N, C-alpha and C positions, 0 to 999 in steps of 0.2 A: 241179977246177972244171969240166972238160969233161964229167964224168959227170953233174953237176947239169944242165947244159944239154941233154945227150942225153936224160935222163929227163924234163925239163920239156917239151921240144919234142915228145917222143915220146908223152907221156901225153895223155889226153882232157882232163883239167882244165887242162893247160898250153895246149892249143889254144883252149879256151874263154876262158881269161884273156886271151890275146893277141887273140882275136877281139873281146872286149869293149873292149879298149884301142884297137884299130883302128877300131871303130865309133864310139867316143867321139872319136877324132881326126877322123874323117870329119864328124861332127856339128859339131865345133869349127871346122873349116875352112869348112864351109858357112855357119855363122853369122858367121864372120869376114868372108867375102866378101859376105854379105848386108849387113852394116854398112858395108863398104867401098863397095859400090854405092850405098848410100843417102847416102853422103857424111858419115857420122858420125865417121869417123876418117881424114881425108885424109892425115895425116902419117905414116901407118904404113909402115914399110919392109918390103918383101916380097922374098924370095929370087928370083933371076932365073929359076930353073927352074920355080918355081910360077907366076910371071907368064907364062912361055912357055906352060905348060899352060892357064892361064886364057884367054889370047888365042886358043888353038886351039879350046877347047871350052867355056869358061865355068866357072862354079863347080861345075857338075855333073860335069865331067871330073875336076877336082882332088879333090873330095870323094868322087866315085864310085869312084875308084881305090882309096882306102883302104876304102870301104864294101864293095866287091865282094870284096876280099881278106879282109876281116873276116868277111863272110858265108860265103865258101867255107871258111875255117878253122873257123868255128863249125859248119858242116855236117859237116866232117871229124871234129871233136871229138864231136859228137852221134852220128855213125855209129860211131865207135870205142867210145863208151860203150854203145851198143845191142848191138854185137856181143860185148861183154865183153872186148875186148882192152885190156890195161893198157898 
């Protein structure tokens, strides 16, 4: 099983798949907090670490964390694809 994860995380396609997942998570968190701020779902329970990050920097901090990592991983995957390294 370790060989699968080594190959998956080391390949360009694995990086692009994880990048897409992280960007989707960032979008989901951003829309979740937008609805929360609008008062559409006031009974929603939010993990304390997310609330702490939200109070420090707002929804941009929480969603931006996942978005930046997703973009960096996507750029790494594209760079690896362009150089021809598998």
